[in-house]
N, C-alpha and C positions, 0 to 999 in steps of 0.2 A: 613518410611517420611513421611510427608506430602502431599497433594496433590500441586504440583504446577500448577501455572498460567503464560498464555501469552496472552497478550493484543494486538491486532492490531489495529490501527490509519491511516486511508488517512487523508494525509493535507488539510487543509482548504481551500477553493475556491481563485485559483490562479488568478492571472488579466488576463491570457489566457481564464480559463474558464469562466469567465464571460462575455468573448469576443467572445466565442464559436470558440476559434481558437485551432488546433490543437498544444497540447504542449511536448509532449515527452522529449528529453534528455535538452531541452531550460529550462535556470535556470530562471524562474518565480517567481518573491514572491507572497505574499499572498494579497487579496484585505482587506478592512475592515473588510467587512462579514467574510472572511477568519480566521481574526484573533479571530473574536465572535466566531466563529465554534471551532477553538483552546481552548477558555475561554469555551466552555462546552463542550466539551470532557475533560476538566481538572474537571470542577464541577462531573464528573460522576465518575472519577478517583480517586479522594481526598482521597478517605480510604481504597485502595488497597495500598499493597505494594509492590513495585520494587526493583528487584538487581542490575539490568542495564539496558540501551537501546541502542536501534539499530536505525540509521536513514542511509538515501541516502547522495548523495553528492550534493543534490539540495536543494536551501535555503527554497524552500516553505513546504520541508518536515521538514527540521532541524529548522527551525523559529517555525513552530506548536510545536516540541519537546518542543521548547526553554520554548513559550507562556504555555505548558504543566504542566513542571518542574518547570516553577518562580510560577504559580499561586495555586499548590499545595505543595512547598516547598522541591520538591522530590529534594535529593543529589545524582546523578546518575552517574557512568560512561557511557560515551556515547563515541559508536563505531559509526564510518562511516564509508559507503563502498558504492561502485559503482553499485555490484551486486544487491543491493535495488532501484534505480534508475527508473525511469518509463520506460513505452516499447518505444524503439523509434520510432517513426512514419514516419524517414525518409525525404523524398522530399514531403511529409506533413506538416513536423513543419513547425508554422508561419500562416499556412492557415486558412479560415475562413472555418467551416465545410460547412456552405449551398452553397459558390461561389465554396468549390470545389464539393459538389451532382450535379453541376450546369455542372460544368467543367466533371466529370468523368461520372457523371450518378450516380442517387443516391442507385442503388441495386449494385456497384462497389464500392461503399465507405464504405454501409452497411459491403459487405465483408471483404473488408478490416481493418472496425474496430470491427467486431463481433467475425470473423470466426476465429477460434484454431490456422488453420495452415497455412494463406494465409496472408504473410506480403503484407503492402505500398509497394511503389519501394523506395528502398535501407534504407528501416526499418527492422524492428523485427515483427512476429508474436508475438501470445501468447504464445505458445510452445517454440518460443526462449526466449522469458524473463524467462519462468520457465526453462529454461537452464541452468539459469544463478544464478537464486534467490534461488533453491530447493536444489544444492548443496552446497550451503553458508549456506542454515538454517541447514544441515544436516552438516555440518563440525563446523559449530560455535556456533549455536545455540542451537540445540538440545543437545551439551553436558551439556550448561550451567542449561537448563530445568532438562535432567536427572540428575544433582548435586543439584538439588533442588533449583535454583533459580528462582525467578517471572521475567519474561522479558517483556519490554516493546519494542514495533516498532512502530515506525511511517514511513510510505514512502507514496507509491501511488497505484491508483488503480488497475494498471494491476501489478504490481510486488507483491502487496498484495494478488488481487485474485490469482494469481499463487499460491502462498502460501495457501489461503484455500484450493484450488483443492487438493494439496497434501495432507494437515490436514483432510480436509472433507471426500476425498476418493471422490471427482466429476468427473464424466465425462467428455470429451470437450463439448460436447452437454448439459451439467449442467451449466459447468461454463461460457459459454458465455451467461447463460440468469439472472446468477447471478452479481446483483449489489452491490458495497462497498459506501455505501452515505459519504461523504465527511464530516468530524468530528467527525463521530459514532463510538467509539469506538467495538471491538468484542473481547470478552474473551473466551479463551480455557481452560480447566482445563483438567491435565493429571494424570494419576498414574504414580506409580515410575519404572512402565516399559515404560512411556509415552504414555499409550493406553490412547487415547481423551475420556473422560467422557462428557465433556461438552462444547457448544459451543453456545452461547449469543452475540445479541448485548446489549449494554448498555446502 
């Protein structure tokens, strides 16, 4: 069996990314720059072959996927699932990050944003996000890869970092230092036993 590939793409810049606001589960769309990032991702993916695509229930991810598919003329079945939604920031959603640092203190906000297992008020920590992303990947997406299907996932910074942690066997300390830029595809190549052979940014 030929190697199978998985490509993950974080959605392009959203309106609240631009405004430096906590977004989380709020359904915010792309900026013009975000749409350009999606087109740049499409240019990097135009020679790839995919059999199926997955995305979240949030429009910024769905819009990014649509731009990629249209630009590349991909005709793919698309599966949308809330398991791939962004991490919930709870009471912080909609708040400006700089203003929040003034209100709660920079150190506390940094803990909420970057710790693996400390959640903001009413929200999820990265571990909570991983607890829904990884089982979904193992039950729904990994079987496709094992069947030789090439998969594209367009989702969010934290849901995809959770998956990166799982696929690349990163520790909690390593993943909190790991960034996934908006609109930059990361490609994984697996053998027939789903052993990871290569992971690269495109």
